[in-house]
C-alpha positions as CSV (number, residue, x, y, z in Angstrom):
1,M,78.5,95.9,86.3
2,G,79.7,94.8,89.7
3,Y,78.8,94.8,93.3
4,D,80.0,97.5,95.6
5,V,80.9,97.2,99.3
6,H,81.1,100.3,101.4
7,V,82.9,101.4,104.5
8,T,80.3,103.8,105.9
9,R,79.0,105.5,109.0
10,R,75.5,105.8,107.5
11,T,72.7,103.2,107.8
12,P,72.0,102.3,105.1
13,W,75.0,103.5,103.1
14,W,73.0,105.6,100.7
15,E,71.2,107.6,103.4
16,E,71.6,111.3,103.1
17,E,71.6,111.9,106.9
18,G,74.5,110.8,109.1
19,E,78.1,111.3,109.6
20,L,80.5,111.2,106.6
21,I,84.1,109.9,106.4
22,T,86.1,113.0,105.5
23,T,88.9,113.2,103.0
24,Q,91.2,114.2,105.9
25,E,90.2,111.0,107.8
26,W,90.7,108.9,104.7
27,A,94.1,110.4,104.0
28,A,95.2,109.8,107.6
29,V,94.1,106.2,107.5
30,V,96.0,105.6,104.2
31,A,99.1,107.4,105.5
32,A,99.2,105.3,108.7
33,D,98.6,101.9,107.0
34,A,101.7,100.3,105.3
35,D,99.3,98.2,103.2
36,L,97.7,101.3,101.5
37,E,99.0,103.9,99.2
38,M,97.2,106.9,97.6
39,V,97.3,106.6,93.8
40,R,96.4,109.7,91.8
41,V,96.0,108.0,88.5
42,A,95.3,104.3,87.9
43,Q,96.1,102.9,84.4
44,A,93.1,100.6,84.4
45,S,89.8,101.7,85.9
46,P,89.0,100.2,89.3
47,H,85.6,99.6,87.7
48,G,86.9,96.9,85.3
49,Q,87.2,98.9,82.1
50,D,90.7,98.0,81.1
51,G,92.6,100.5,79.1
52,M,90.7,103.5,80.5
53,E,92.5,105.9,82.8
54,Y,90.7,106.7,86.1
55,R,91.6,109.9,87.9
56,H,90.5,110.5,91.4
57,E,92.3,112.4,94.2
58,W,91.2,110.0,96.9
59,L,91.9,106.7,95.3
60,A,94.1,104.2,97.2
61,Q,95.5,100.8,96.4
62,M,96.2,97.9,98.7
63,V,99.8,97.5,97.7
64,T,100.3,94.3,99.6
65,H,97.4,92.5,97.9
66,P,98.7,89.5,96.0
67,E,96.6,90.3,92.9
68,R,97.2,94.0,92.9
69,D,98.8,94.0,89.5
70,T,96.0,92.1,87.8
71,Q,92.9,93.0,89.9
72,G,93.8,96.5,91.1
73,A,92.9,96.2,94.8
74,W,91.4,99.7,94.7
75,L,89.7,101.5,97.5
76,D,87.9,104.6,96.4
77,W,86.7,107.5,98.7
78,R,83.5,109.0,97.4
79,E,80.7,111.0,98.9
80,G,81.8,110.3,102.5
81,R,82.4,106.6,102.2
82,I,85.1,104.1,101.0
83,V,83.9,102.0,98.1
84,V,85.4,98.7,96.7
85,K,83.9,96.9,93.7
86,N,83.7,93.2,94.0
87,P,86.1,92.8,97.0
88,D,87.7,89.5,97.8
89,E,88.2,88.2,101.3
90,I,91.6,90.0,101.6
91,L,90.0,93.4,100.7
92,L,87.0,92.7,103.0
93,K,89.4,92.1,105.9
94,K,91.2,95.3,105.1
95,M,87.9,97.1,104.9
96,R,86.9,95.8,108.3
97,E,90.2,97.1,109.7
98,I,89.6,100.5,108.1
99,G,86.0,100.5,109.5
100,G,87.4,99.9,113.0
101,V,89.7,102.8,112.8
102,L,87.0,105.1,111.4
103,G,84.2,104.0,113.6
104,A,82.3,102.8,110.5
105,R,80.8,99.5,109.3
106,V,81.3,97.5,106.1
107,Q,78.0,97.2,104.2
108,G,77.1,95.8,100.8
109,D,74.9,97.3,98.1
110,D,72.0,95.4,99.5
111,C,72.5,96.6,103.1
112,E,74.1,93.4,104.4
113,Y,77.0,93.8,106.8
114,Y,80.4,92.3,106.5
115,D,81.5,92.9,110.1
116,E,82.9,89.3,110.6
């Protein structure tokens, strides 16, 4: 198990009402950011299950993350938000940047914000 942190426009992140981040917006953010790259297939799951293949059309990787090869540095679009499992400070900073571009906030599973 792990702890997810979300880039979301909803408050709280699981709320059914509110504006979603579209796949088009997510793709544009990734295309415009030299730190990010869309990855159609990850060899190891971004959810920590080594050896399993994870397929998702809207999965991106922070290619400049120093631990990318061992930790993955995955950012996963799902259900109108960007989700990262157990992000470190480098990923949290990137998530805040993404949130700024998208007019969204960074929120943990327990509704706490990571705006600063």
